[in-house]
N, C-alpha and C positions, 0 to 999 in steps of 0.2 A: 423571531430567532429564533437560530438556536444553536445552543452554546458547540462549540467542540471539544466532549475530554477526551478524544482520542487525541485530536493533535496535541500533546501536553503532555498526556501520562498513556502508552498502547497498554503501560500491564492493569489498567481499569476495569474488570471481569462486570461489576455491576454500578448503579446507581439512583441511584433517587427523583426523579422529575415530576414538573406537571403541566399536564397535558393545554397547551397552545391551543388549539385548531385540531379538527378534524374532519373526514370526507366522508360522507357512509359508504357513498359511491360507490367511493375507486376502494373504499376502506383503509380508508391513511388514519394518523395519528402522529401530527409535530407537535415536538415536546421543546423545553425552553433550553434540558439540557441534555445534552445524548454518546454515551460511550463506543455507539455504535455508528464504525466505519461505512458510512455511503456508497462506498467505492470510485472509480476515478488510478486513473493513473496503471491498468493494468489487473490492475490490484479489488478484486467484486467485494462486492458490499459482504458485512458483518450479517449471522440471522442469530434469529435465537429469544428471546420473549420479555412482554410488559408483564407486570402482574399487578392488583388490583385488589387486595383487600381477600379472595379464594378463588379470583377469575384470570385468569391463563389465557393473555394474549396470543401464541408464538409471532413471531415476526420472520416474517417469509424473506421480504427485500427490504431491504435500508435506498432511498436517492436524497440528494440531494437538489433546489429546485431550489436557483435565486440564495435568499440566507437562510433558507429553512430545509428541516431535516425529516423528510415520508418515512416514513417506517410504514410497511404493508402491511398489513392483520388480517393473519386466517384464520382461520375458523367459522362459527359463527353465532360468535355471542356478539351482543349488540356492543356497541363502541365507547369505551367509560365519556365519559361531555368534559368540555372546557371546564380547565379548571381542578381537573381532578387527579387526585395525586398517582399516580405509580412507582412502581420499584424494576427497573433494567436489567435484564443479566442476557452477556452475550456468548455464542454457543465459543467458550474459550480453548475444547482441543482443532475448533478450523483458524480461528482465531488465530492463536498461536505458531502452528503451521506455517499459514498465508504470513506473518511479524515474519517462522526463519527461512518462509520462501523469496519473500524480497528481499531481503536485505543476502540474501544468497543471491539474487538477479546485482544487489548494486554491489557486489564483491566482484564480482562475472566486467561489470562495468564498469570497475576500477580501476581494477588489474587489466581489461586488452588496452585501455584509452592508454594509458599509462604506461604496457608496455608494443603498444602496435594503434592507440592514435588513431583510432577507429573511433566513431561516432555509432553512435545508436538511431536509428530508425525506426526502430516498433516494441513492440515485448507484449507483454501480455505473461498470466499467473493465477492459477486455482492450485487449491494447497500440496503441498508437494510440491507440483512441478510448476519449470514456464518455465518461456520459451523469449528470448533476447536476439533481431537481426539488427548485424554492426554493416559498415560502411566498408567489409573489405571489395577487394578483385579476387580475392581464391583463398578456399580452406578446402584442405586439406586436414586424411586422421592422423597426422605428424603435425600437424601442426592446433590441433584441436585434443588431442594428448595433452600436448605443452599449456595449453590452458588451461586443460583442467589439474595440471599438476600445481600449475600456479594460483589459481582458487584455490584448494583443496590447501595450500602453505599461508596461504591468506589472512582463509576462515581461521583455521590453528592456531596459527598468532597471538590471536585476541584482544583484536584493536576493538576498541571502546564506539561505542555511537554515538554523536551527540544529534539532538535536534534544537533547533533556535524558527522563530518569531521572527524574520528583520523586515525593515521597514523598504519598500522592493528598488529605492535608490541602494543602498547602501549594499543587500543582496547584490547589482548586478556590481556592485565596484568587482565584485568575489570573479579573479580567471577562469574563465569554461563552464564559470558553476549549472549551465545547459551544456546537458550532453546530452539528449536529443540534434538530429539534422534540422530535425525547424524549432523554433520557442513557440512552446504550445498553452503560454501562459496568458490572458488574453489578458491586456491592454489597462483594463480595468480593477486586476488586483495589484490594493496599495501593498499588501507584507506580502511575504516569501518565509518561505516554511522551507527550513534545509537541514538535512540529513548529513550527517558531515560524520562516515567511517576515518577515525580521527589515523592523518600517517598514507593514509589510502585515498578517497573517494571525500568529494563535495562534493553534494549537488542540488538545486533543488526537488521539495520532493513531497505530498500529502500522502501520504503513507504513511502503513503501524509498520516496528522493527523492533528488533527486539534489543539488547543495551548492548550485546558486547555482541562479536561473528561468533567468536568461539562457542554460545546457546543454536551455532545454524546447522551445527554436524553434519557429513560427511556429503559433498555436492563431486554430484556425476553428471555425466557428459553423457547423455543417454539419451540424440543422430545430431547431423546440423546436416545441413542443405543447405545452393543453391535457392535463390530468388528472386533472382534479377545481377544485371551482371556483377556489378556493384554491391550488391547488396545480397551480405552470408545471414543466417538464420542456424544460431545456437537453441539446442533445445537441453535441459534439467529435473534434475531429484535430485531433494534431499532427502537423506538417511537421518 
């Protein structure tokens, strides 16, 4: 079982860990703890490196399987043995841009839900840009312009972003905690991680975020499309 350090500290760039399992054929390493985000909720996994002595192991991808986080190792160096001590480093520039992007999407989600009552039907992101699908019947240029102005006003307001991990029963007493059209949380999850943009948005989420919306920068709506009768897609970029 890997202790997920990123869940409580998204700003952790480096960490020390012990190798608990390896798969030489798949070139994966499992650690007792990790700050690497393993992907999920539309946010891609982190990349970076593990170091053991003079050997640097590129981490090309990270994936959560059950209670373990698999670190996919690039290169050809022999993998460290079980029990070895390694030092992990995240590609911080990429991660921080993803944090800004993910928080920008939450500002978009919270603003659209507050102003129009539209639920999210899908979403995805990469560093610096993302898209979110909403349950809108109509979405025209004038409305998109209003949404862009509103989300930038909220981001510039400098709302604190708070992370909590709550028992499932307590979390589901929060009104509108699930902002997606379908509840994607598996039944077996006993604890729910929540992300609150204080004064604007509160929802279940497993990704990494900035501490304050003022860190996001300018949010640009760069495109919008109809993806169905009541499914409209908004594309954003952060500067």
